[in-house]
C-alpha positions as CSV (number, residue, x, y, z in Angstrom):
1,M,-13.7,-3.5,12.9
2,T,-15.0,-3.1,9.3
3,I,-16.7,0.1,10.4
4,K,-13.3,1.7,10.8
5,R,-11.7,0.1,7.7
6,I,-14.0,1.7,5.2
7,P,-13.5,5.3,6.2
8,T,-9.8,4.9,6.8
9,G,-9.4,3.2,3.4
10,I,-11.3,6.0,1.6
11,L,-9.4,8.7,3.5
12,A,-6.1,7.0,2.7
13,V,-6.9,6.7,-1.0
14,F,-7.8,10.4,-1.3
15,L,-4.9,11.6,0.9
16,F,-2.3,9.5,-1.0
17,F,-3.8,10.6,-4.4
18,L,-3.5,14.3,-3.3
19,I,0.0,13.9,-2.1
20,Q,1.1,12.0,-5.2
21,S,-0.5,14.3,-7.7
22,S,0.3,17.6,-6.0
23,V,3.2,17.6,-3.5
24,L,5.3,14.9,-5.0
25,K,4.8,16.3,-8.6
26,N,6.7,19.3,-7.5
27,L,9.5,17.2,-6.0
28,S,9.8,14.9,-9.0
29,Y,13.1,13.8,-10.4
30,S,13.1,13.7,-14.2
31,G,9.4,13.4,-14.2
32,A,9.3,10.3,-11.9
33,V,7.1,10.4,-8.9
34,P,6.8,7.6,-6.3
35,N,3.6,5.6,-6.8
36,L,1.9,6.1,-3.5
37,L,-1.4,4.5,-4.6
38,L,0.4,1.3,-5.6
39,I,2.1,1.3,-2.2
40,L,-1.3,1.7,-0.6
41,T,-3.0,-1.0,-2.6
42,V,-0.3,-3.6,-2.1
43,S,0.0,-2.7,1.6
44,Y,-3.7,-3.0,2.2
45,G,-3.6,-6.3,0.3
46,Y,-1.0,-7.5,2.7
47,L,-2.6,-6.1,5.8
48,R,-6.3,-6.5,5.1
49,G,-6.7,-9.2,2.4
50,E,-7.9,-9.5,-1.2
51,R,-11.3,-7.8,-0.9
52,A,-10.1,-4.6,0.7
53,A,-7.1,-4.4,-1.6
54,M,-9.2,-4.9,-4.7
55,W,-11.5,-2.0,-3.6
56,T,-8.6,0.2,-2.7
57,G,-6.9,-0.7,-6.0
58,F,-10.1,0.0,-8.0
59,F,-10.7,3.5,-6.5
60,S,-7.0,4.3,-6.6
61,G,-6.7,3.3,-10.3
62,L,-10.0,5.1,-11.1
63,L,-8.7,8.4,-9.7
64,L,-5.5,8.0,-11.7
65,D,-7.6,7.2,-14.8
66,I,-10.0,10.1,-14.4
67,F,-7.3,12.7,-13.7
68,G,-4.5,11.6,-15.9
69,M,-5.4,9.1,-18.6
70,N,-7.4,9.0,-21.8
71,V,-8.4,5.4,-21.3
72,L,-10.8,5.0,-18.4
73,G,-10.3,1.9,-16.4
74,L,-6.8,0.8,-17.4
75,Y,-5.1,1.7,-14.0
76,A,-8.2,0.6,-12.1
77,L,-7.9,-2.9,-13.7
78,M,-4.2,-3.1,-13.1
79,F,-4.5,-2.0,-9.5
80,V,-7.4,-4.5,-8.9
81,Y,-5.2,-7.3,-10.0
82,L,-2.2,-6.1,-8.0
83,G,-4.4,-5.8,-4.9
84,Y,-5.8,-9.3,-5.4
85,L,-2.3,-10.8,-5.8
86,A,-1.0,-8.9,-2.7
87,G,-4.1,-9.9,-0.7
88,L,-3.3,-13.6,-1.3
89,C,-0.3,-13.2,1.0
90,H,-2.5,-11.8,3.8
91,S,-3.1,-15.1,5.5
92,W,0.2,-16.6,4.7
93,Y,2.6,-14.2,6.4
94,E,2.8,-11.9,9.5
95,P,2.2,-8.2,8.9
96,M,5.4,-7.4,10.8
97,E,7.5,-9.2,8.1
98,F,7.9,-6.1,5.9
99,R,10.2,-7.5,3.3
100,I,7.4,-9.4,1.6
101,P,5.2,-6.3,0.9
102,L,8.4,-4.5,-0.3
103,F,9.0,-7.3,-2.8
104,M,5.3,-7.2,-3.8
105,I,5.5,-3.4,-4.3
106,L,8.7,-3.9,-6.4
107,G,7.0,-6.5,-8.6
108,G,3.8,-4.5,-8.9
109,D,5.7,-1.3,-9.9
110,I,7.8,-3.3,-12.5
111,A,4.5,-4.7,-13.9
112,V,2.8,-1.3,-14.1
113,L,5.9,0.3,-15.7
114,M,6.2,-2.5,-18.3
115,I,2.5,-2.3,-19.2
116,Q,2.8,1.5,-19.5
117,F,5.8,1.0,-21.9
118,I,3.9,-1.5,-24.0
119,L,0.7,0.5,-24.2
120,F,2.0,4.0,-24.5
121,F,5.3,3.6,-26.3
122,V,5.4,0.4,-28.2
123,L,1.9,0.7,-29.6
124,N,2.7,4.2,-30.7
125,G,5.8,3.0,-32.6
126,D,8.4,4.1,-30.0
127,F,10.7,1.2,-29.2
128,G,13.3,3.1,-27.1
129,F,13.3,0.8,-24.1
130,K,16.8,2.0,-22.9
131,Y,15.5,5.6,-22.9
132,Y,12.3,4.6,-21.1
133,L,14.3,2.5,-18.6
134,A,16.9,5.2,-17.8
135,G,14.6,8.2,-18.1
136,K,11.4,7.1,-16.3
137,A,11.3,3.5,-15.1
138,L,14.4,3.3,-12.9
139,P,13.9,6.7,-11.2
140,E,10.3,5.9,-10.5
141,L,11.1,2.4,-9.3
142,A,13.9,3.7,-6.9
143,M,11.6,6.5,-5.6
144,T,8.7,4.1,-5.0
145,M,10.9,1.6,-3.1
146,I,12.5,4.3,-0.9
147,T,9.1,5.8,-0.2
148,S,7.6,2.3,0.6
149,V,10.3,1.7,3.2
150,A,8.8,4.7,5.1
151,V,5.1,4.3,4.2
152,Y,4.5,0.6,4.9
153,P,5.5,0.8,8.6
154,L,3.3,3.9,9.0
155,L,0.3,2.1,7.4
156,L,1.1,-0.9,9.7
157,W,1.1,1.3,12.8
158,I,-2.2,3.0,11.8
159,E,-3.7,-0.4,11.1
160,E,-2.7,-1.8,14.5
161,R,-3.4,1.3,16.6
162,F,-6.7,2.6,15.1
163,V,-8.3,0.1,12.8
164,N,-7.8,-3.4,14.2
165,V,-8.7,-2.5,17.8
166,D,-10.6,-5.3,19.5
167,P,-12.7,-3.8,22.2
168,A,-12.3,-6.8,24.5
169,E,-8.5,-6.7,24.1
170,K,-8.4,-3.0,24.7
171,K,-10.5,-3.4,27.9
172,K,-8.0,-6.1,29.1
173,K,-5.1,-3.8,28.5
174,E,-6.8,-0.9,30.3
175,D,-7.8,-3.1,33.3
176,W,-4.3,-4.5,33.7
177,N,-2.4,-2.7,36.3
178,V,0.7,-3.1,38.5
179,G,-1.3,-4.6,41.3
180,D,-2.5,-7.4,39.0
181,L,1.0,-8.0,37.8
182,A,2.3,-8.3,41.3
183,E,-0.5,-10.7,42.2
184,A,0.2,-12.8,39.1
185,E,3.9,-13.0,40.0
186,H,3.0,-13.9,43.6
187,K,0.8,-16.8,42.4
188,E,3.5,-18.1,40.0
189,G,6.1,-17.9,42.8
190,S,3.9,-19.9,45.3
191,E,3.2,-22.7,42.8
C-alpha cells in the first residue's frame, strides 16, 4: 500500500504544480489562481494522515518557494503545518464526508492569504487591506473553493481505486460471482 502512495504523491505534486503554474496562470482572473497545491496537501492530510500530508506539503511548498519566492522555505513551512492540521482529521472522519476537507481547504487558504498579506504587504508599509481583499484574496479564495469541489472527489476516487487496494479484498471481489450469490441466497432462505 505504501509502495503506491509515494509515487502517486510525487506525481500528484508535480502534476498539480505544473497545472497551477502554467495552465491556470493563463486562465487567471485578476491575477488570482486556484491553489491546487493547497488542495492537494489538505486532501492528502484528510485521506492519508499527518505524515503523508506533511511530506506533500513540504515538497509542494518547496516548489512554490523555488520557482516563485525570494524567501526559501516560507511556503514549505506553511504547507507542512496545514498538512499536519488536516491530517489530524484523518482518523476522526470518513473520507466520503467531503464537507470537512472543503472547510479545511477554506481555512488553510484564508491562513495562507493572511500570512501573505502580513509578510508581503504590511511589512513593506502597504496597509491597503480592502484592496488586497477585493483584488487578490476573495477571487483566489472563490476559485480555490470551486476547484476543490471538483478536485477532492477526483483525489478520493484515485485513492480508493488505485492506491488503497488491498490484494485480499481485490481477490474476494474477483472470485465473487453470480453462482456464489445465488448459493448464499439459497442458504439464507433455507435457514
